[in-house]
C-alpha positions as CSV (number, residue, x, y, z in Angstrom):
1,X,64.1,84.7,55.4
2,X,65.7,81.3,54.7
3,X,67.8,81.1,51.5
4,X,68.9,78.0,49.7
5,X,71.6,77.3,47.1
6,X,70.1,76.1,43.7
7,X,71.2,72.7,42.4
8,X,70.8,70.8,39.2
9,X,69.5,67.2,39.1
10,X,73.0,65.8,39.4
11,X,73.5,67.5,42.8
12,X,75.7,70.3,41.4
13,X,75.4,73.9,42.7
14,X,74.1,76.3,40.0
15,X,76.3,79.4,40.3
16,X,74.6,82.8,40.6
17,X,71.1,81.4,41.6
18,X,69.5,81.6,45.1
19,X,66.2,80.2,46.1
20,X,63.9,81.4,48.9
21,X,61.9,79.3,51.3
22,X,58.1,79.4,50.7
23,X,58.6,80.4,47.1
24,X,59.0,76.9,45.7
25,X,56.3,77.4,43.1
26,X,58.5,79.9,41.3
27,X,61.4,77.5,41.0
28,X,62.2,76.8,37.3
29,X,62.1,73.3,35.9
30,X,65.4,71.5,36.3
31,X,66.3,73.5,39.5
32,X,66.3,71.9,42.9
33,X,67.1,72.5,46.6
34,X,68.5,69.8,48.9
35,X,66.8,68.2,51.9
36,X,68.6,65.9,54.3
37,X,67.2,63.0,56.4
38,X,69.0,61.3,59.2
39,X,68.0,57.9,60.6
40,X,69.3,57.5,64.2
41,X,70.2,54.0,65.4
42,X,71.4,53.3,68.9
43,X,74.3,50.8,69.3
44,X,71.7,48.5,71.2
45,X,69.9,48.1,67.8
46,X,66.9,50.4,68.4
47,X,65.9,53.4,66.3
48,X,64.9,56.9,67.3
49,X,61.3,58.0,66.4
50,X,60.3,61.6,66.7
51,X,56.6,62.7,67.0
52,X,55.7,65.7,64.8
53,X,54.3,68.9,66.3
54,X,50.4,69.0,65.9
55,X,50.8,72.3,64.1
56,X,52.9,70.9,61.3
57,X,51.7,69.0,58.3
58,X,51.1,65.3,59.1
59,X,50.4,66.2,62.8
60,X,51.3,63.8,65.6
61,X,52.8,61.2,63.2
62,X,56.0,59.5,64.0
63,X,59.1,60.0,61.8
64,X,62.1,57.7,61.7
65,X,64.4,60.6,60.8
66,X,65.5,64.1,61.7
67,X,66.2,66.5,58.9
68,X,65.4,69.6,56.9
69,X,66.6,71.8,54.1
70,X,70.2,72.7,53.4
71,X,70.6,76.5,53.8
72,X,72.7,78.7,51.6
73,X,76.4,78.3,52.1
74,X,76.5,74.9,53.7
75,X,77.0,71.5,52.2
76,X,74.3,68.8,52.4
77,X,76.4,66.8,54.9
78,X,76.9,69.9,57.0
79,X,73.2,70.5,57.1
80,X,72.6,66.9,58.2
81,X,74.9,67.3,61.2
82,X,73.2,70.6,62.1
83,X,69.6,69.3,61.7
84,X,70.5,66.2,63.7
85,X,71.8,68.3,66.5
86,X,69.0,70.8,66.5
87,X,66.1,68.3,66.3
88,X,67.4,65.6,68.6
89,X,70.4,66.9,70.5
90,X,72.5,64.0,69.1
91,X,76.0,65.1,68.2
92,X,77.5,62.7,65.7
93,X,81.1,62.3,64.6
94,X,80.2,60.4,61.4
95,X,77.1,59.9,59.1
96,X,76.9,57.2,56.5
97,X,75.0,58.1,53.3
98,X,72.2,55.6,52.6
99,X,70.9,56.9,49.3
100,X,70.2,60.1,47.3
101,X,67.5,60.9,44.7
102,X,65.8,63.8,43.0
103,X,62.0,64.4,43.3
104,X,61.0,66.7,40.4
105,X,57.4,67.5,41.6
106,X,58.7,69.4,44.6
107,X,62.0,70.5,43.1
108,X,63.9,68.7,45.9
109,X,67.0,66.6,46.1
110,X,66.9,64.1,49.0
111,X,69.9,62.6,50.8
112,X,69.4,60.1,53.5
113,X,72.0,59.3,56.2
114,X,72.5,56.8,59.0
115,X,73.8,57.9,62.4
116,X,74.9,55.2,64.8
117,X,75.2,56.5,68.3
118,X,75.9,55.4,71.9
119,X,74.2,58.5,73.4
120,X,72.2,58.4,76.6
121,X,68.8,57.3,75.3
122,X,67.1,59.7,77.8
123,X,69.0,62.7,76.6
124,X,67.1,63.4,73.3
125,X,66.1,67.0,72.9
126,X,62.8,68.1,71.4
127,X,62.8,71.1,69.1
128,X,60.1,73.7,69.7
129,X,57.6,73.8,66.8
130,X,59.0,70.6,65.3
131,X,58.6,67.7,67.7
132,X,56.6,66.9,70.8
133,X,57.8,63.5,71.8
134,X,60.3,60.7,71.1
135,X,60.7,57.0,71.6
136,X,63.1,54.2,70.7
137,X,61.8,51.3,68.8
138,X,63.0,48.0,67.4
139,X,63.1,47.1,63.8
140,X,60.1,44.8,64.3
141,X,58.1,47.4,66.1
142,X,58.7,49.9,63.3
143,X,57.8,47.3,60.7
144,X,54.4,46.7,62.4
145,X,53.4,50.4,62.7
146,X,50.4,51.4,60.6
147,X,50.7,53.8,57.7
148,X,48.8,56.5,59.6
149,X,51.3,56.3,62.5
150,X,54.6,56.4,60.7
151,X,55.4,59.0,58.1
152,X,58.8,57.7,57.0
153,X,57.9,54.8,54.6
154,X,61.3,55.0,52.9
155,X,63.1,54.7,56.2
156,X,60.8,51.8,57.2
157,X,61.8,49.9,54.1
158,X,65.5,50.6,54.7
159,X,65.2,49.4,58.3
160,X,63.3,46.3,57.2
161,X,65.7,45.4,54.4
162,X,69.0,45.9,56.3
163,X,68.5,45.3,59.9
164,X,70.5,42.3,61.0
165,X,72.0,41.6,57.6
166,X,75.6,40.5,58.0
167,X,78.4,39.5,55.6
168,X,82.0,38.3,55.6
169,X,84.4,40.8,54.2
170,X,88.0,40.1,53.1
171,X,90.4,42.6,54.8
172,X,91.6,45.7,52.8
173,X,92.9,49.2,53.4
174,X,89.3,50.4,53.3
175,X,88.7,48.8,56.7
176,X,91.9,50.0,58.4
177,X,90.4,52.4,60.9
178,X,87.4,50.1,61.6
179,X,89.8,47.2,62.3
180,X,92.0,49.2,64.6
181,X,88.8,50.4,66.5
182,X,87.7,46.7,66.7
183,X,91.0,45.6,68.4
184,X,91.1,48.7,70.6
185,X,87.7,47.8,72.0
186,X,89.0,44.4,73.2
187,X,91.9,46.2,74.9
188,X,89.6,48.7,76.6
189,X,87.5,45.8,78.0
190,X,90.4,43.6,78.8
191,X,88.9,40.9,76.6
192,X,90.9,38.2,74.8
193,X,91.0,38.4,71.0
194,X,90.4,35.2,68.9
195,X,90.1,34.6,65.2
196,X,91.9,37.9,64.2
197,X,94.7,36.2,62.3
198,X,97.1,37.9,64.8
199,X,95.8,41.4,63.9
200,X,96.1,42.3,67.6
201,X,99.7,41.3,67.7
202,X,100.6,43.1,64.5
203,X,99.0,46.4,65.8
204,X,101.2,46.1,68.9
205,X,104.5,45.3,67.1
206,X,104.0,46.4,63.5
207,X,101.3,48.0,61.3
208,X,97.9,47.2,59.8
209,X,99.6,47.3,56.3
210,X,102.1,44.6,57.4
211,X,99.2,42.5,58.7
212,X,97.5,42.7,55.3
213,X,100.6,41.4,53.7
214,X,100.5,38.5,56.2
215,X,96.9,37.8,55.4
216,X,97.8,37.5,51.7
217,X,100.9,35.4,52.3
218,X,98.9,32.8,54.2
219,X,96.8,32.2,51.1
220,X,100.0,31.3,49.2
221,X,99.9,27.6,50.0
222,X,103.0,26.6,48.0
223,X,105.3,29.0,49.7
224,X,104.1,28.9,53.2
225,X,106.9,27.6,55.5
226,X,106.4,24.8,58.1
227,X,104.7,24.5,60.6
228,X,102.3,27.3,59.4
229,X,99.1,26.3,57.7
230,X,97.2,28.3,55.1
231,X,94.2,30.2,56.3
232,X,91.6,32.9,55.5
233,X,90.7,35.8,57.8
234,X,87.5,37.7,57.4
235,X,85.8,40.7,59.0
236,X,82.2,39.9,60.0
237,X,80.5,43.2,59.0
238,X,77.0,44.6,59.6
239,X,75.8,45.9,56.3
240,X,73.6,48.8,57.6
241,X,76.5,50.7,59.3
242,X,79.5,48.8,57.9
243,X,80.7,48.1,61.4
244,X,83.1,45.2,62.1
245,X,81.2,43.1,64.6
246,X,83.4,40.1,64.6
247,X,86.4,38.4,63.1
248,X,86.9,34.8,62.0
249,X,90.0,32.8,61.0
250,X,89.5,29.7,58.9
251,X,92.4,27.2,58.6
252,X,92.4,25.5,55.2
253,X,94.6,22.6,56.6
254,X,95.6,21.4,60.1
255,X,98.9,20.5,61.6
256,X,99.1,18.1,64.6
257,X,98.5,20.8,67.2
258,X,95.5,22.3,65.4
259,X,94.1,18.9,64.8
260,X,94.3,18.1,68.5
261,X,93.6,21.5,70.2
262,X,92.9,24.4,67.8
263,X,90.6,23.1,65.1
264,X,89.7,24.8,61.8
265,X,87.9,27.9,63.0
266,X,88.7,30.7,65.5
267,X,86.4,33.6,66.0
268,X,85.5,36.5,68.2
269,X,82.7,39.1,68.6
270,X,83.5,42.6,69.9
271,X,82.5,43.1,73.6
272,X,79.7,45.6,72.9
273,X,78.0,43.4,70.4
274,X,77.8,40.2,72.4
275,X,74.6,38.3,73.3
276,X,72.9,39.2,70.1
277,X,73.3,35.8,68.3
278,X,76.2,37.2,66.1
279,X,78.6,34.4,67.1
280,X,76.2,31.7,65.9
281,X,75.6,33.5,62.6
282,X,79.3,34.1,62.0
283,X,80.2,30.5,62.7
284,X,77.5,29.4,60.3
285,X,78.9,31.6,57.6
286,X,82.4,30.3,58.3
287,X,81.1,26.7,58.0
288,X,79.7,27.5,54.6
289,X,83.2,28.7,53.5
290,X,84.6,25.4,54.7
291,X,82.0,23.6,52.7
292,X,83.0,25.5,49.5
293,X,86.6,24.5,49.8
294,X,85.8,20.8,50.4
295,X,86.3,20.3,54.2
296,X,83.9,17.5,55.1
297,X,84.3,17.6,58.9
298,X,85.1,21.0,60.5
299,X,86.8,20.9,63.9
300,X,85.9,23.6,66.4
301,X,87.3,23.8,69.9
302,X,86.5,25.8,73.0
303,X,87.0,26.0,76.7
304,X,84.7,23.6,78.5
305,X,83.8,26.4,81.0
306,X,82.8,28.9,78.3
307,X,79.1,28.1,78.2
308,X,78.4,30.7,75.5
309,X,80.9,29.2,73.1
310,X,79.7,25.7,73.8
311,X,76.2,26.8,73.0
312,X,77.2,28.5,69.8
313,X,79.0,25.4,68.5
314,X,76.1,23.1,69.4
315,X,73.6,25.4,67.7
316,X,75.7,24.9,64.5
317,X,75.3,21.1,64.8
318,X,78.6,20.5,66.6
319,X,79.0,17.0,68.1
320,X,81.5,16.5,71.0
321,X,84.5,14.4,69.8
322,X,87.0,14.8,72.7
323,X,87.6,16.5,76.0
324,X,91.0,16.9,77.6
325,X,93.2,19.2,79.7
326,X,95.4,21.5,77.6
327,X,98.7,22.5,79.1
328,X,99.1,25.1,76.3
329,X,95.9,26.9,77.3
330,X,95.7,25.7,81.0
331,X,92.1,24.8,80.6
332,X,89.9,21.8,79.7
333,X,89.3,21.8,76.0
334,X,86.3,20.4,74.2
335,X,86.7,19.5,70.5
336,X,83.6,19.4,68.4
337,X,83.1,18.1,64.9
338,X,80.6,19.6,62.4
339,X,79.7,17.6,59.4
340,X,79.4,19.6,56.2
């Protein structure tokens, strides 16, 4: 016998009341039991679909979520971790809540979560009596599935509305752990960090909090000492999982060195998110910021041998202005201009 805690419509537990599975018709009005749903997204951008057992309602349909009822004594979040593990074998360290809502006709409270995982895609576990197959699908593939193939219409809409949506976020304490993780990934891969506003250096020698002070000080144009120039630093964040995918530093003015070799914009994409067109999109967003503050020609430089960076700049309408050997960087620099 499966027991559930009783909840009100505002997701508060009702003390002294217990509900029993398969006795939903006897649940009084205004009383609910919670159900969790977990959308699983791999770091490569694909989503996990599970095929329902033919003996279950909606037989052989694909679901874009794992999930089930919260049993008595556990929180909704705890039940989400448990259901995810039982139905897929995926062990998550974090789940991001997508939305929650009440559904009075069935006396249910629904909470939807997103799990982003780097698990072995061949390691998914099927649960006896629940699922009989699984597959990984892209957002476009899920969007094109017929209504009699895919059961999770709400998840389909979420995937369609959020996949690939990016934004620039001004640094704050809210992103401390995500920012540290971002820099740590570069260290693990032995990859150079650009466009971080010296966050990598601050984390070696100081603290994230001191770096935030520096970010704010560099906006204070009147009191910024020579030869420093004012700048803006942003996190480039993926909306669906709030992950920092890149960082970009936008200089609001240029000194002689930056005018010759550095340019207005520096940026980087974390190693595990490269070759997904993020750099082009991030540079495009940074160029829009430059336009808002009145910069008419934005200078962007790169190593001539870095074909990826050259391609990104050209996709953003960059025109080659100069090419020269830099003693500072010990490489041949190409300087591009982008008209805003």
